[in-house]
SETI-661713 format. One record per residue: residue number from 0; residue in one letter; x, y, z of N, C-alpha, C in turn. Coordinates in Angstrom, 3 decimals. Example, Ala and Ser with C-alpha at 12.3 -4.5 7.8 and 13.67 -1.06 7.14 Angstrom:
<lodo 0 A <13.190 -5.690 7.800> <12.300 -4.500 7.800> <13.200 -3.300 7.800>>,
<lodo 1 S <12.850 -2.250 7.080> <13.670 -1.060 7.140> <12.900 0.030 7.870>>,
//
This chain:
<lodo 0 S <-13.439 42.636 -64.060> <-12.334 43.171 -63.770> <-11.442 41.689 -64.802>>,
<lodo 1 S <-9.910 42.188 -65.135> <-9.361 41.057 -65.310> <-8.651 39.991 -64.114>>,
<lodo 2 A <-8.855 40.640 -63.234> <-8.782 39.353 -62.380> <-9.820 38.730 -61.703>>,
<lodo 3 R <-10.268 39.540 -62.169> <-11.604 38.587 -61.550> <-12.710 37.604 -62.956>>,
<lodo 4 K <-11.687 37.909 -63.708> <-11.875 36.550 -65.393> <-10.564 35.272 -65.018>>,
<lodo 5 A <-9.756 35.716 -64.772> <-8.439 35.033 -64.420> <-9.210 33.810 -63.221>>,
<lodo 6 A <-9.510 34.605 -62.472> <-10.012 33.277 -61.251> <-11.268 32.807 -61.561>>,
<lodo 7 S <-12.033 33.648 -61.770> <-12.944 32.418 -62.752> <-12.138 30.959 -63.807>>,
<lodo 8 A <-11.243 31.414 -64.628> <-11.005 31.004 -65.704> <-9.862 29.682 -64.983>>,
<lodo 9 L <-9.065 30.558 -63.571> <-8.204 29.250 -62.952> <-9.495 28.581 -62.259>>,
<lodo 10 A <-10.854 28.560 -61.505> <-11.380 27.425 -61.024> <-11.975 26.875 -62.212>>,
<lodo 11 L <-12.306 27.309 -63.697> <-12.320 25.863 -64.962> <-11.563 24.964 -64.945>>,
<lodo 12 E <-10.434 25.736 -64.840> <-9.372 24.808 -64.953> <-8.350 23.907 -63.548>>,
<lodo 13 T <-9.239 24.205 -62.489> <-8.594 22.923 -61.437> <-10.179 22.112 -61.345>>,
<lodo 14 G <-11.481 22.609 -61.977> <-12.576 21.026 -62.449> <-13.530 22.254 -61.066>>,
<lodo 15 V <-13.207 22.966 -60.621> <-14.463 24.032 -60.302> <-15.528 24.469 -61.555>>,
<lodo 16 S <-16.752 23.721 -60.650> <-18.087 24.066 -62.001> <-18.760 25.702 -61.288>>,
<lodo 17 I <-18.378 26.364 -62.752> <-19.306 28.076 -62.284> <-20.807 27.608 -62.440>>,
<lodo 18 V <-22.222 27.803 -61.652> <-22.953 27.077 -61.818> <-24.004 29.226 -61.435>>,
<lodo 19 S <-24.927 28.876 -62.344> <-26.299 30.513 -61.368> <-26.328 30.752 -60.409>>,
<lodo 20 E <-27.165 31.585 -59.574> <-27.495 31.659 -58.668> <-28.506 30.800 -58.113>>,
<lodo 21 E <-29.538 30.602 -58.656> <-30.886 29.790 -58.457> <-30.231 28.549 -58.353>>,
<lodo 22 E <-29.043 28.092 -59.737> <-28.978 26.484 -59.458> <-28.064 26.481 -57.758>>,
<lodo 23 A <-26.906 27.414 -57.583> <-26.971 27.201 -56.389> <-27.359 27.243 -55.364>>,
<lodo 24 D <-28.776 27.951 -55.094> <-29.465 28.163 -54.175> <-30.527 26.177 -54.522>>,
<lodo 25 K <-30.499 25.924 -55.317> <-31.178 24.906 -55.320> <-30.470 23.984 -54.370>>,
<lodo 26 Y <-29.266 23.762 -54.779> <-28.364 22.217 -54.371> <-28.050 22.743 -53.290>>,
<lodo 27 M <-27.985 24.343 -52.407> <-28.166 23.796 -50.905> <-29.328 23.460 -50.926>>,
<lodo 28 N <-30.699 24.420 -50.699> <-31.647 24.006 -50.499> <-31.933 22.823 -50.210>>,
<lodo 29 D <-31.772 21.398 -51.454> <-32.016 20.249 -51.674> <-31.214 19.444 -51.153>>,
<lodo 30 G <-29.825 19.919 -50.865> <-28.482 19.638 -49.953> <-27.865 18.536 -50.967>>,
<lodo 31 K <-27.696 19.201 -51.895> <-27.117 18.312 -52.868> <-25.868 17.966 -52.450>>,
<lodo 32 E <-25.889 16.190 -52.972> <-24.279 15.882 -52.160> <-23.384 15.883 -53.033>>,
<lodo 33 G <-21.595 15.838 -52.360> <-21.121 16.250 -53.593> <-20.167 17.339 -54.422>>,
<lodo 34 F <-20.892 18.507 -53.536> <-21.326 19.634 -54.140> <-21.199 20.889 -52.958>>,
<lodo 35 A <-20.029 21.395 -52.818> <-19.508 22.551 -52.297> <-19.920 23.754 -52.986>>,
<lodo 36 L <-20.726 24.819 -52.401> <-20.748 25.960 -52.930> <-20.381 27.743 -51.701>>,
<lodo 37 S <-19.582 28.519 -52.779> <-18.715 29.912 -52.260> <-20.509 30.552 -52.190>>,
<lodo 38 Y <-20.157 31.710 -51.005> <-20.755 32.719 -50.907> <-19.858 34.155 -50.758>>,
<lodo 39 V <-19.911 35.092 -51.357> <-19.713 36.278 -50.712> <-20.472 37.392 -50.099>>,
<lodo 40 V <-20.277 37.504 -48.930> <-21.103 38.654 -48.538> <-20.271 39.737 -48.543>>,
<lodo 41 A <-21.094 40.758 -49.107> <-20.100 42.105 -49.054> <-21.347 43.497 -49.248>>,
<lodo 42 P <-20.681 44.469 -49.394> <-22.254 46.078 -49.437> <-22.777 45.446 -50.676>>,
<lodo 43 S <-23.824 46.013 -50.990> <-24.420 45.869 -52.796> <-23.830 46.532 -53.413>>,
<lodo 44 E <-22.909 47.828 -52.755> <-21.714 48.746 -53.711> <-20.206 48.399 -53.133>>,
<lodo 45 P <-19.758 47.526 -53.583> <-17.896 47.134 -52.566> <-17.389 48.149 -53.442>>,
<lodo 46 M <-17.133 49.085 -52.395> <-15.929 50.272 -52.775> <-14.128 49.161 -51.316>>,
<lodo 47 P <-13.230 49.438 -52.287> <-12.344 48.868 -52.390> <-11.899 49.695 -50.583>>,
<lodo 48 G <-11.944 48.370 -49.684> <-11.260 48.836 -48.468> <-12.653 48.493 -47.167>>,
<lodo 49 A <-13.384 47.541 -48.176> <-14.709 47.273 -47.583> <-14.797 46.016 -46.668>>,
<lodo 50 V <-15.391 45.624 -46.469> <-14.757 44.695 -45.722> <-15.805 43.579 -46.388>>,
<lodo 51 C <-15.696 42.073 -46.438> <-16.610 41.104 -47.083> <-15.879 40.101 -46.372>>,
<lodo 52 Y <-16.768 39.229 -46.532> <-16.814 37.262 -46.144> <-16.673 36.196 -47.151>>,
<lodo 53 R <-16.294 35.805 -47.384> <-15.814 34.596 -48.261> <-15.651 33.456 -47.791>>,
<lodo 54 M <-16.848 32.145 -47.719> <-17.066 31.335 -47.361> <-17.269 30.368 -48.369>>,
<lodo 55 L <-16.937 28.960 -47.660> <-17.121 27.560 -49.466> <-18.451 26.548 -47.972>>,
<lodo 56 I <-18.718 26.655 -48.572> <-20.186 25.482 -47.151> <-20.839 23.874 -48.489>>,
<lodo 57 D <-20.478 22.734 -47.675> <-20.813 21.608 -48.548> <-22.660 22.091 -48.424>>,
<lodo 58 A <-23.209 21.843 -49.767> <-24.169 21.680 -49.933> <-24.949 20.811 -49.318>>,
<lodo 59 Y <-24.671 19.091 -49.013> <-25.266 18.026 -48.198> <-25.283 18.666 -46.709>>,
<lodo 60 T <-24.111 18.785 -45.968> <-24.137 18.964 -44.868> <-24.080 20.159 -44.284>>,
<lodo 61 H <-23.998 20.965 -45.187> <-23.798 22.525 -44.895> <-22.902 23.084 -43.679>>,
<lodo 62 Q <-21.775 21.969 -43.991> <-20.677 22.406 -43.298> <-19.312 23.220 -43.703>>,
<lodo 63 L <-19.327 24.485 -43.034> <-18.021 25.032 -43.373> <-17.018 24.789 -43.889>>,
<lodo 64 Y <-16.492 24.786 -44.979> <-14.888 24.240 -45.188> <-13.807 25.593 -44.755>>,
<lodo 65 Y <-14.888 26.824 -45.334> <-13.723 27.560 -45.661> <-14.590 28.835 -45.681>>,
<lodo 66 Y <-13.635 30.320 -44.794> <-13.757 31.424 -44.006> <-13.119 32.254 -44.444>>,
<lodo 67 S <-13.521 33.623 -44.553> <-11.909 34.166 -45.192> <-12.664 35.628 -44.701>>,
<lodo 68 K <-12.043 36.363 -44.060> <-12.592 38.168 -43.502> <-11.552 38.854 -44.415>>,
<lodo 69 G <-11.972 39.333 -45.136> <-10.641 40.148 -46.178> <-11.965 41.564 -46.273>>,
<lodo 70 K <-11.368 42.670 -47.562> <-11.167 43.868 -47.468> <-11.473 43.443 -49.164>>,
<lodo 71 V <-12.601 44.931 -49.849> <-13.042 44.365 -51.479> <-11.111 44.754 -51.176>>,
<lodo 72 S <-10.683 44.395 -52.839> <-9.847 45.598 -53.227> <-9.901 46.188 -54.860>>,
<lodo 73 K <-9.624 46.661 -54.913> <-10.034 47.522 -56.460> <-8.981 46.447 -57.507>>,
<lodo 74 K <-8.559 46.044 -57.067> <-7.999 44.558 -58.569> <-9.181 43.816 -58.597>>,
<lodo 75 E <-9.024 43.143 -57.323> <-9.918 41.878 -57.439> <-11.471 41.603 -57.081>>,
<lodo 76 G <-12.063 43.152 -56.430> <-12.971 43.035 -55.990> <-13.306 42.636 -54.732>>,
<lodo 77 A <-14.929 42.095 -54.650> <-15.109 41.734 -52.947> <-14.920 39.708 -53.054>>,
<lodo 78 G <-14.945 39.415 -54.520> <-14.526 37.785 -55.053> <-14.037 36.960 -54.497>>,
<lodo 79 F <-13.390 36.217 -54.602> <-12.310 35.485 -54.424> <-11.572 35.582 -55.132>>,
<lodo 80 S <-9.902 35.402 -54.737> <-9.039 35.900 -55.951> <-8.148 34.393 -55.945>>,
<lodo 81 A <-7.546 34.754 -57.350> <-6.782 33.341 -57.705> <-6.841 32.791 -56.221>>,
<lodo 82 G <-5.200 32.792 -55.675> <-5.005 32.138 -54.649> <-6.073 31.613 -54.062>>,
<lodo 83 E <-7.319 32.232 -53.557> <-8.494 31.766 -52.701> <-9.026 31.017 -53.355>>,
<lodo 84 V <-9.068 30.657 -54.756> <-9.298 29.203 -55.588> <-8.751 28.012 -55.710>>,
<lodo 85 R <-7.205 28.692 -55.916> <-6.395 27.526 -55.224> <-6.652 26.492 -54.497>>,
<lodo 86 K <-7.581 27.704 -53.168> <-6.835 27.137 -51.723> <-8.142 26.283 -52.127>>,
<lodo 87 V <-9.242 27.208 -52.604> <-10.795 25.926 -52.154> <-10.551 25.146 -53.143>>,
<lodo 88 S <-9.822 25.423 -54.287> <-10.208 23.950 -55.261> <-8.743 22.783 -54.542>>,
<lodo 89 S <-8.241 22.714 -53.470> <-7.284 21.994 -53.127> <-8.433 21.734 -52.037>>,
<lodo 90 I <-9.331 21.695 -51.236> <-9.800 21.948 -50.214> <-10.891 20.487 -50.873>>,
<lodo 91 I <-11.349 21.479 -52.284> <-12.775 20.540 -52.323> <-11.870 18.843 -52.499>>,
<lodo 92 S <-10.835 19.548 -53.276> <-10.424 17.712 -53.626> <-10.159 16.606 -52.899>>,
<lodo 93 K <-9.371 16.855 -51.789> <-9.202 16.376 -50.453> <-10.830 15.435 -49.995>>,
<lodo 94 Q <-11.903 16.360 -50.200> <-13.031 15.768 -49.924> <-13.508 14.619 -50.523>>,
//
């Protein structure tokens, strides 16, 4: 969706890297220092209005930096919204 593309573009502008699922899993399993990973938990076929959870976790300490329970929107889907990307970027830059 265009909202998802906008959030991804904003992430890249704010210094957030987008990596593959395999790479993210490796960072988490290896306890990679200096990396935070985002996770979204949603139904396998999310429909607007379904509950989803968004989290930001430190790969090294496994500390939970950000947690949000929300609903899947028709515009943005289950992923992080542009506003949440801004919040997450702010949290990361303070670490």
